[in-house]
C-alpha positions in Angstrom: 0.0 0.0 0.0 1.4 3.5 -0.8 3.0 5.5 2.0 0.2 7.7 3.6 1.9 10.4 5.5 5.0 12.2 6.6 5.7 15.2 8.7 5.9 16.2 12.4 2.8 14.0 13.2 3.1 11.1 10.8 0.0 9.1 10.2 1.0 5.7 8.8 -1.3 3.3 7.2 -1.4 1.3 10.4 -2.3 4.3 12.3 -5.1 5.2 9.9 -6.4 1.5 10.5 -6.4 2.1 14.3 -8.1 5.4 13.8 -10.6 3.5 11.6 -11.2 0.8 14.1 -11.9 3.4 16.9 -14.4 5.3 14.9 -16.2 2.2 13.6 -16.7 1.1 17.4 -18.5 4.3 18.0 -20.4 3.8 14.7 -21.5 0.5 15.8 -22.6 1.8 19.3 -24.6 4.6 17.6 -26.3 2.0 15.4 -27.4 -0.1 18.4 -28.5 2.9 20.4 -30.8 4.2 17.6 -34.5 4.6 18.7 -36.1 1.3 18.8 -33.1 -0.7 17.5 -32.8 -3.0 20.5 -36.5 -3.3 21.2 -37.6 -3.7 17.5 -34.7 -5.3 15.7 -36.9 -6.4 12.9 -38.4 -2.9 12.2 -37.8 -1.2 9.0 -35.1 1.3 9.5 -36.7 3.7 7.0 -40.5 3.7 8.1 -40.4 1.9 11.3 -42.8 -0.8 10.1 -42.5 -4.4 11.0 -40.4 -6.5 8.7 -41.8 -10.0 7.9 -39.5 -12.9 8.7 -35.8 -12.4 8.9 -34.6 -8.9 8.4 -32.7 -8.2 5.1 -29.1 -6.8 5.2 -30.5 -3.3 4.9 -33.5 -3.9 7.4 -35.6 -2.0 5.0 -39.2 -3.2 4.1 -40.2 -4.0 0.4 -42.3 -0.9 0.1 -39.4 1.4 1.2 -36.9 -0.5 -0.9 -39.1 0.1 -4.0 -39.3 3.9 -3.1 -35.5 4.3 -2.9 -35.0 4.4 -6.6 -31.7 2.6 -6.5 -29.6 2.5 -9.7 -30.9 -0.5 -11.8 -29.6 0.0 -15.3 -26.4 1.0 -16.7 -24.7 4.2 -15.4 -22.1 6.7 -16.8 -18.8 5.7 -15.3 -17.6 9.3 -15.1 -20.5 10.9 -13.4 -23.0 8.0 -12.4 -25.9 9.4 -14.3 -28.3 6.9 -16.0 -26.9 5.8 -19.4 -28.1 4.1 -22.5 -26.4 0.7 -23.4 -25.6 0.4 -27.0 -24.6 -3.2 -26.7 -21.2 -5.0 -26.6 -20.4 -3.3 -23.4 -20.6 0.2 -24.9 -22.7 3.2 -23.6 -24.1 6.1 -25.5 -22.4 9.4 -24.8 -23.5 10.8 -21.4 -25.6 14.0 -21.9 -24.9 15.1 -18.2 -21.0 15.1 -18.3 -19.7 14.8 -21.9 -18.4 18.4 -21.8 -17.3 18.3 -18.1 -13.6 18.0 -17.1 -13.6 16.0 -13.9 -10.5 15.4 -11.9 -11.9 12.2 -10.2 -11.5 8.9 -12.3 -15.0 7.5 -11.8 -18.2 8.0 -9.8 -20.8 5.7 -8.3 -24.2 6.4 -6.9 -26.7 4.3 -4.9 -29.7 5.8 -6.7 -31.5 8.8 -8.0 -32.0 11.9 -5.9 -35.8 11.6 -5.4 -38.4 9.7 -3.6 -37.4 8.1 -0.3 -33.7 8.5 -1.1 -34.0 12.2 -1.2 -36.0 12.2 2.1 -33.3 10.1 3.8 -30.5 12.3 2.4 -32.1 15.5 3.7 -33.0 13.9 7.2 -29.2 12.8 7.5 -28.1 16.4 7.3 -29.4 17.2 10.8 -27.9 16.0 14.2 -31.0 14.0 15.0 -30.4 12.3 11.6 -27.2 10.4 12.4 -29.0 7.0 12.5 -30.3 7.9 9.0 -26.9 8.6 7.8 -25.7 5.3 9.0 -28.7 3.8 7.0 -27.5 5.6 4.0 -24.1 4.1 4.4 -25.7 0.7 4.3 -27.7 1.6 1.2 -24.6 2.8 -0.5 -22.8 -0.3 0.2 -25.7 -2.5 -0.8 -26.0 -0.7 -4.1 -22.3 -0.1 -5.0 -20.2 -2.6 -2.8 -19.5 -4.9 -5.7 -18.1 -2.2 -7.8 -16.2 -0.6 -4.8 -14.6 -3.9 -3.8 -12.8 -3.8 -7.2 -11.4 -0.2 -6.8 -8.6 -1.1 -4.6 -9.1 1.8 -2.2 -6.1 2.6 0.0 -8.1 5.1 2.1 -11.7 6.4 2.4 -12.5 10.0 3.2 -15.5 12.2 3.0 -16.1 15.8 1.6 -15.6 18.0 4.7 -17.9 20.6 6.1 -16.6 24.0 7.2 -16.1 24.1 11.0 -18.7 26.9 11.4 -21.4 24.9 9.6 -20.3 21.8 11.4 -20.8 23.6 14.6 -24.4 24.6 13.6 -25.3 21.2 12.3 -23.3 19.0 14.8 -22.8 16.3 12.2 -21.5 15.7 8.6 -23.6 12.9 7.0 -20.9 12.2 4.4 -18.6 11.3 7.1 -20.9 8.7 8.6 -21.6 7.2 5.2 -17.9 7.0 4.7 -17.5 5.3 7.9 -19.9 2.6 7.0 -18.3 2.1 3.6 -14.8 2.0 5.0 -15.9 -0.6 7.6 -17.5 -2.8 4.9 -14.4 -2.5 2.7 -12.1 -3.1 5.7 -10.2 0.0 4.4 -8.5 2.8 6.4 -10.9 5.6 7.1 -9.4 9.1 7.5 -12.2 11.6 8.5 -9.7 14.4 8.9 -7.8 13.8 5.6 -9.3 16.9 4.0 -10.2 20.4 5.4 -12.4 23.1 4.0 -10.3 26.1 3.8 -13.2 28.6 3.7 -17.0 28.9 4.2 -18.9 28.7 1.0 -22.3 29.3 0.0 -24.4 26.2 0.0 -24.4 24.8 -3.6 -28.2 24.3 -3.6 -28.6 28.0 -3.5 -26.6 28.7 -6.6 -27.1 28.4 -10.3 -25.2 25.7 -11.9 -22.8 28.1 -13.5 -21.8 29.5 -10.2 -21.2 26.2 -8.4 -17.7 25.6 -9.6 -16.4 29.2 -8.7 -18.0 28.9 -5.3 -16.0 25.9 -4.3 -12.7 26.6 -6.3 -9.7 25.8 -4.1 -12.0 25.4 -1.1 -10.3 22.2 0.0 -6.9 21.2 1.2 -5.1 18.2 2.7 -4.5 18.5 6.5 -1.0 18.7 7.8 0.6 15.4 8.7 -0.9 13.4 5.6 0.8 12.6 2.3 -0.8 10.5 -0.3 2.0 8.9 -2.2 0.1 7.5 -5.3 -2.9 6.2 -3.1 -6.3 5.5 -4.5 -8.8 7.5 -2.6 -12.5 6.8 -2.2 -14.2 10.1 -1.7 -17.6 10.1 -0.3 -20.5 12.6 -0.5 -24.2 12.6 -0.1 -25.3 14.2 -3.4 -23.7 14.7 -6.8 -25.2 17.3 -9.0 -22.7 19.2 -11.2 -19.8 17.4 -9.7 -18.2 20.8 -8.7 -17.7 20.0 -5.1 -16.2 16.5 -5.6 -14.1 17.9 -8.4 -12.4 20.5 -6.2 -12.0 18.0 -3.3 -10.4 15.6 -5.8 -8.1 18.4 -7.0 -6.7 18.8 -3.4 -6.3 15.0 -3.1 -4.4 14.8 -6.4 -2.3 17.9 -5.8 -1.3 16.2 -2.4 0.0 13.1 -4.3 -3.1 10.8 -4.6 -2.8 8.5 -7.7 -6.5 8.5 -8.4 -9.8 9.4 -6.8 -13.1 7.5 -7.0 -16.2 9.4 -5.9 -19.1 7.6 -4.3 -22.4 9.3 -3.4 -25.7 8.3 -1.9 -27.7 10.1 -4.6 -27.2 11.4 -8.1 -29.3 14.5 -8.8 -30.0 15.1 -12.6 
């Protein structure tokens, strides 16, 4: 595995794994302490309804599973938007990203930003939604785990939140999603790998043309980390224009990462 860090506070691959184990321990405790989790282990984690028979790996009822709008057909390997198969393994040019210049190598999304998945993503953005964010992590893994297992990720990180917004929200849902994915991959999880260098206007409040300038150079690697050719799995909750993940990927690549693969809960079109 590539060297992960140098500097006054070196963080080696082994140290990253220890950090990941400590955080996953907290994640599992949070999951068990979620309301009703112990009393109703066979309740749907999305709607609270009773699950018939043995709970599935997601612990989501059939009705909620249908409402999640998980990715079913082929998807663009660059931006995770639904794609049209031309046969022989070929896809039609993607209308969502064919003119885009992404710095990340590939993108995977659990599903479309709509229906129940949209509801869960929005709920997970609040402090009381940490259990929902953990559920999203399970959904992401269920939908994309097969592809992610072949990525060969050296480290998993999340798009960071500015400290002022983090103080207001008390949580960062992409970080919790990333925690679950790293645990399932048995890959090192580095929640502090990236930092947001300045506060930015929420992307949802801006026109598409203003989103890239809004986040340009808004991310940087924290001191003590060095990515020597590492493959980084970058997690976010939503991908729309790709501007945020693009700039976070820029920071990772400029810090020495070999490639960046983006994973999101929902792809907004």
